N, C-alpha and C positions, 0 to 999 in steps of 0.2 A: 368440495372441490371449488365451488363458486367463491367461497370465502377466501380460499388460498389464492386464487387468481386475482381477486379484488385486492387483497393485501399486496400481492406482487405488483399489480398495476399502480397502486397508491405509492409504492416505493419508487417506481420508475418515473411516474408522472404525479407528484404529490400535490395536494391542495395547499395553496399558499397560506391558508388559515391554520394549517397544521402546526403544531408546536415546533417542528423542525423545518418548516417552510420548504425551500428548494434544496436543502442540504443533502437529502438521501441520494438523488441521482448523481451528485458530484462525488459522494463517497463511493458509489458503485464504480465510477470511472477510476478512482484511485485504487480500488480493489483490482481492477483489470491491470493497472500499471504495476501493482505488486506482482501479479502473476508474470508479466512480461519481464520485469527486472530480475526476479528470482530465477526464471528460466535461463536468462543470460548468465547470471552469476554461477549457477550450479552446472550448467552444461558447457560453458565456455571458460570460466575461471577456475574450474575444478570443483571439488566437493565442498562448496561454501555457499551459504545464503547471506544476503544482505538485508533481508526483511524479516526472516524467521529466526529469531535469536535462540529459540528452543533448539532448533536444529544445530546451530553452531555450538551450543553447550555440549550436546550429544556428540557432535563431530570432534570436539576437543578431546573428549574421553576416548573416542576411537583412535585419534592420533597418538595420544599418550600410550595407548595399549599397543601401538605399532601396526595398526591396520593400514593396508596399502591404499593409496589414493587420497589420504586425508592429511591436511596440513594444520598443525597447531598454530603456527604463525598466522596463517590466513584466517582461521576461525577467530583467533583473538583480535586480529586487526579489524575484522568485521564487527565484532562485539564492541570494541572501543570506538570505532567510527559511529556506529549506531547510537551509542550512549551520548557522544558529543552532539550528534544531530538532534537527539531528543532534548538535550540541554538547550540547544539553539531554538528548537521548536517550542519548548516550554517558555523561553523568554519572550518569543513572539506572542504566544497565547496569553501570558500574564500581562504583557504590555498593551494588548488590545482586548482585554477580557470583557470590556463593557459592550462589545459589538462582535457577535459571532461571525458576521460576514467579513469583517476586517481580519479576524483571526485566520479564516480560511484563505482569504486572498493573499495576505502576507506570507503565510506558510507555502502557498502554491508558487508564489514568485521565487522564493528561496529554493524550493524543491526543483522547480523547472530549470533554474540556473545550474544546479548541481548535476542533474541528469543530462542536460545539454553538454556540460563540460565533459562528463563521462562518455557521451556519444562521440564527441570530437576526438577524445583520446583513443577510443576504440577504432574510429575510422582512420586515424592518422598512423597508428602503430601497426595494426593488422594482427590477425590471429594466426598462430598461437602467440599470445601476448608474452613478451619477456618479463622478467621479474619486476622491474620498476613500474612498467605499465600495468601489470596485473594488480599490484598493490595500490596503485593510484586509482584504478577502477573500483577496487573494493572499498577504498576510503570514500571516494566521491558518492558511490551508490549507497554505502552504509550511512553516510551523513544525510543523504536525501530521504532514505526510508525512516531514519530516526526523526527527522523533521515531520514527515507525514504522520508517523505514529503518535507523536506528541500532540499534533494538531487534532487528529481524530479523537484522542483521549479528551482533549479540552472541549471539543464540540459535543462529544458524548451522544451521538445519534445511536439509539438502541440497535444492536445486532449488525452494525456497520462499522466495524473497527478498522477495516481496509487491509489488515495484515494478518490477523489471527482468526482462524475458523474453528478452533477446538471448542470454545465455549458456544459458538453458533450452532455447531452440530449437536453438542450436548443439550442445548436448549430445545432444539427440534425434537429430540427423543424424550428428554426428561419432562418437558411441558406438554407432551402429546396426550391425547385422550386415553391412549392405551396405558400410559403411566399414571393415569388419574389426574392429569393436569388440565389446565384450561385450553391447551392446544392453540395458543395465540402466536401470531406473527410467523407462521410457517412460510407464507408467501415471501415475506421480506428475507427471511433467513435463507430460503432456497435461492432467491435471486443473488444474494451475496455469495453463496457457494458457486453458483454458475458463473458469476463474474470472475472469480478467482480461477476457475477452471478454464474459462475462455482466454484469460490472459496467459496462463501457463501453456495452453494448447497453441495459441498464436505465437508465443515466444519460441516454443520448441520447433514448430514448423518453420519459422523464420530462420532459426539457427541451422537446422538440418537441411533445408532446401533453398535457403536464400543466402544470407550472409551473417557472420557472427555478430555484427553490430546492429543488425536490423531490429531486434527487439527494443534496443535503446532508442532508435529513431522513432519507432511507433510510440514508445512511452513519452518521448519528448513532445511529439505532436499532440497526444492526448492531454498532457499537462499544460501545454501552451493554450490549447482550446479551453481547458477548465479555468486557467488563470484569466484569460480574456473574459470569459463568461462571469467569473466571480467578481470582476471589478464593479459591475453594476450592483452587486449585492452589498458592496461597502456603503452605498448611499441609501439603502433601505432603512426605514424606521419601523418596520412591522414587528409584531410580537416575537417572532422566531429569532430575531437578532439579539434579544436580551439574554444574558447569561442564565444558565439553568439554576 
């Protein structure tokens, strides 16, 4: 148990001499953002995700089969927007590949602008959102999550993908001592799962007991804070800034 807690603490408060430096806690913040944004998209925009593309592929199948409450157009729009966002995030990552801090900062700037724009749309149109507003929100948030996912992929911090937990949970079980594995990084993986849970919980509570756009406001605040904090990282020359 001590090893698990130590691993979790090292993820939240990492040693600057670690190969990934200060990146892990920022990735945890982005994981919380994912939970907030997907809570908004699923609960407010209908049965559609803007960060979980596996879900949208499955939802597309449901819609084609005629299941009630699922929209093929909404799922395909989210998929397309996410792909374009990933393309933009990839260009950012490849353009600043020589410095991981700059990759993070530039991606955060772009993502913050997109989520802020979505927040403004949500606040000015009001729920339930009419067709054009609904699709504008799906596009803006899909773009933002695509950028985030591309940046996380480029930064490649182990077990902190910010949007996908399937492999994280698989690693916790498959690498455990019970499975004959080394049992490594359980603390980090657990913190990642808890961050997503916290974002989803906060987003759902905000929608159900606050206001429909409140999760986007929370996400914007977190992203703005992460963007401001990451600016200092662009000037670092420490070992973690170098590409993997």
